[in-house]
N, C-alpha and C positions, 0 to 999 in steps of 0.2 A: 142535685144529684143526675138527672134525666142528661144532661150535656156531658158529664163525666162519664155516664155508662156508656154513651156513644163513642168518646174519646179513647176510652181502655179498651176498646173492643178492635182496635186499630193493629195489634200484633206489636211487630218490633218496631222500638221509638215510643211505644204508649205506655213504658212503666211508671212516667212521671203522673198522668192522668189516672193509671192503675191505682199508683201510691195514695192520691189524693182521694180517690172514690173511696178506698180501704178504710185513709183516715176519717173522711167524713162519716161512714157507717159506724165504723170503733166509737166516735165522739157521741153521735148521736143515740148509740146504743144505750146511753146512760139511762133510759126509760126501761131497760131492763130485756128489749127485745133480742132475743136469743139468734133469731135468723139473720139479724141485722150483722151482729158482731160473727156469726159465722161467714157470711158473705162478706164483712170487712177482713177477717183473717185471710178468706181466700184472694181477695184483690192485693192486699200487701204483699203476700206470696208472691203471685205472678209477678209485683212489681220488684221484689226482693231476688227472685229466680231470673230477671233480665238485668240483675246487676246493680239496681239502684241503691246507693247508700242508706238514704235516708229509710227506706223499707226496710234494709237488713237490722239498721237501728232498732227502729220500732218495734218489729219483731221479736228482737233481742229483749228488748223490755217486756213486750207483753208474756212472751215465755218464762221469762225471768221472775215477774211477779205474779204470773197466774191470772192478769187482766182480760178477761172474759173468755178465756180456755185453763184448760189445767195445766198448772206450773210444771214445765219440763224442763229441767235444767240443762240436759244433754243438748237439747233442741235449741234453748237459749247460747249455750257453747258455741253450736255450730253459726247460728248468726252472728255473733260476736267475733269469732273468726275472723267470718266474711267481710263484715263491715273493717277491722281492723286491718286489713290486707287487701280492701277494695282498691285495686289498681288504676281504675279511674279516677277516683277520689284523690289519691295518692299523687296521681301525673298533674292534677289540678292545683294542686298545695293545699287541699281540704284538709282540716282535722279529721283524724279518723279515730282518736282517743277516746276512751269513756272518760267522764268524770273518775278522777283518781279515788275516789271513797266508794262508790258503785263497784270499780273494779276491785278493790282490795275485798269488799264484802263478798262479790259475787264469786271470787276464788276460794275465800276462805268457805263457801258455802258447798263447794264442787265436792262429789267425790271422784277417785281416780276414775272410776268407771264412767262417769257422765262426763268429765273433761274429755275422757280418751274417744268415746263412742260420738260425743260431738265434734272432736278435733278431725276424728278421722271421717265424719260425715262430710265437714267445710272441706278436706281436700279431695272427695268425691265429686264435689259439686262442680258444675259446669253450667253457664247461661242459657239457660232456656227463655226464649220469646214466645208468652200464651198467645194463640189465635184462637177465635170461635171455631168451634167443630162445623162441619158444614150445616148439620141438623140443629143449629143453634142459631134461627134466624135473629136478624137484628129487629129490636123495639121499631114499630112502625115510625115512631119520632125522631128515629136516628136520619130517615133518609129524607126528610121534609128540608 
């Protein structure tokens, strides 16, 4: 985790490290540590905001199922639309399609309002690359 925390702080280009850090924190949070869940979702969101397909797909799953966060189908719809239209992944020939049954079940669970809110949020989205604020000092172990 220490190495990933250092790599995830590098801004643009750090989305894979941010995703891995978030994924590790979410996986290790099985012990029920809410602060790790919150931090994990924060790092996954930073990676997804940078356009990383895996992070977008993971956030879809997290918000669809309520894994560690309150279930939010509108937010899940946002990340689903973004993942399914991820231009970088599509240009590389990567499959962005959901499992068929998951897609059908999710579509059936959405209200018209949830679908509309989520889709509009996806359409308003643009890539953002997180960088630490000047007041956020790097941990000492990052500079060694």
